[in-house]
N, C-alpha and C positions, 0 to 999 in steps of 0.2 A: 547339049548337056541336059537341059530340062526334060527333053523327050525321054531320056533314059530313066528318069525318076517317075514316070507315069503321067498319064493325061491329066489326072486330078491335080498333081503338083504344078504342072505347066499352066493349067487354067487359073489356079489361085495366084501364082507368082510371076506369070509371064510378063505382065505390065511392069512389075517391079524391076525385073532384070533388064528391061529395055533402057532403064535409067542408070544402069551400072555397067562399067567396063569389065566384063567377065574375062577378057583376054589378059588382064593385068592384075592378078591376085597379089596380095601382100606376100613378101618373102617368108615371113613368119606369121601364121594366123593369130588373130586375137584370142581365139580359143584353141587349145592344144590338148591332145589326149594325155591323161595322167600316166598312162601305161607306157609312154614313150615309144620306142621301136617295137615293142611287143603288142602295141595296140592294133586293132582291126578297124579303127576309124580313120577317115580321110577328111581333113579340115581345109577349107579354102576361104580366105578372108578378103573382102572387097571394100575399098573406100566408097561411101555412098552419100557424101555431102559433109559439110563442116561438123555436124553433130552426130553422124551415124556411121557405124561400121557394120557391115553384114558378114555373117559367117555361115557358110553352107557345110553341114556335116553329113557325110555319107558313110555307109558301111562298105567295106571291101567286099568283093565278089568271090564266091567259091569256085571250085573247078567246073561246076555246072553253069557258071555265068550269072547265077542269081545272087542278089545281095544277101549277106549274112544277117541272120536275126540275132542281134547282140544288144547288150546294155553295158555301157562303160562310163567311167568318170572323166569329165572334162575339167581342165583347169585353165589358167589364163597366162598369156604372154607376160613376161616380167614387167614391162612398162605400162601395163593396163592399171589404172588407178583403182584402189580398193573400193572407192565410192561409186565407180561406174555401175550402171545397171544393165542387165541382159534380159531381153524379151524373147520368148519362144514364139516365133511367128506361126509355126506350124500348129502348135497347141493353143495359140492365142491367150497366153498368160505371161505375167512378169515372173521370170525365173528368180530374180533377186540381185543382190550386189555381187561384186566380183569375188566369188568363193567357188571352190570345186563343187560340181554337181553332176548328177547322173544324166546321161543322154540315152534315151530308150529308143532303139531302132528295131525292136522285136516285131512290130506290126507294120512299120513303114520304112522305106529305104533311105530316107533322109530327113533331116530337120534343118530349118532355117532360123538363125538367131540374129537379133539386132542389138548392138552395144551402143549405149548413149551415156553422156556424162551427167544426165539428170533424168528425173522421172517425167514421162508424158502424163500430165494430169487430166487432160480433157481433149475431146474431139469436137472441132468446130465445123458445122455444116450450115452454109448460108446460101440463099438465092438472091441475086441482085434485085433490088427493089425496082430498078428501071427496066428489067426484062421479065415480063409476065409470061408464065407457061402458056403455050398454045398447042393444040393438037398437031399442028404441022411442024413446029420448031422444037417441041419437046421441053424438058425441064432443065434449065441451065443452073448449075450449082457449083459451089466452091467448098473445098475441104482443107482443113489445117489441123495438124497435131500440135497442141499447145502445152507449154510448161506451166509451172505453178504461178508464174507472173503474167500468164496470158500471151507469151511470146511464141511465135511460130518456130517449130523445130526445122532446122535446115538439113534436110536429108531425105533419101528415098525410103518411104514407109508405105505399107500396103493397107488397103481397106476393101470392103465389098459394098456395092450399092445396089439397091433394089427399088423398082417402081411398082407399086401395088395399086390395083384398081379398087373401086368402091366396095367390092366384095372381099377384098383382102388377098386376091390372087396376084402372084408375082408375074408381071408381064414383061419385065426387063431386068436383067441382072448382069453386073460386070465386076470383075476383079480389077481394081485401080491402084495407082501408086502416085505419091507426090514426086516432084522433081527434086534434084539435089539442092535446090534453093528452098524446098519445102512447099512449093506451090502445086495446087491441083484444081483444075477447072474441067468439068465434064458436062455432058448433056445426056439425060435419060430420055429415051425415045418412047413415044406412045405407039400402041398398035394402031392399025387402020381403023378409022371411025370409032374412037374411044367414047364410051358412054359418059354422060354427065354425072356429077356426084363428087363425093369426097375421096380423092386419091391421096396417096402418101408416098414420100421418098424416105427410105431407111438406109442409113450408112453405118456399117459396123467396122470398128478398128480391128485389124488383125494383130495388134500388139497385145490387147487385153480383153477383147470381146465387147467393149463398150459400144453402145449403139445410140445414134441420134435419129429421130423420126420427125419429119416435117410434113405438115398438111399441104396438099397441092390442089388448087382449083384451076380448071381449064378455062382459058379465055378463048372462045372460038372466033 
């Protein structure tokens, strides 16, 4: 399924869909086309943890097999609370509360949305104090998406992590995702014979583009 949406989409969200059962979409998507049967949008909704529901919205394909370039209005399944929030993970911004909005597929074949019952206020990125980064073992780090009370969001949500050398060059980059319990533990790998100096680890949320950067010192 992801391959049909292009290599870029698969690279960004491949890890996220590993944590979701894409073979069992909801009978009625949380987001539905306002145009009803006249719509050229296809919506598939997937449970992704206690706090998260994911919705993949694609354009139908024309006679030539290519996705149609369209912009249409999406609305919500009747049981979705008006206070729920929707995030555009493709554009990395908060769309807003459960109100009709435009889905723009004129430049891309699909958009991925996340619905949550609360706003994700911050991105937590930490490195265990007991595990110091080494050139051989890499940088071990944890990521969590937190609500306004500092509680971890239970659901599959995406981010991107980069390891940068002392000159600021990106030497390692990965698209990552939390588990359905909201947990994410990863290791950023150093290149062979990394030079000494001030390295950094940057993690960006695909919910809203917020980024956290931590300094990294190599212990040889």
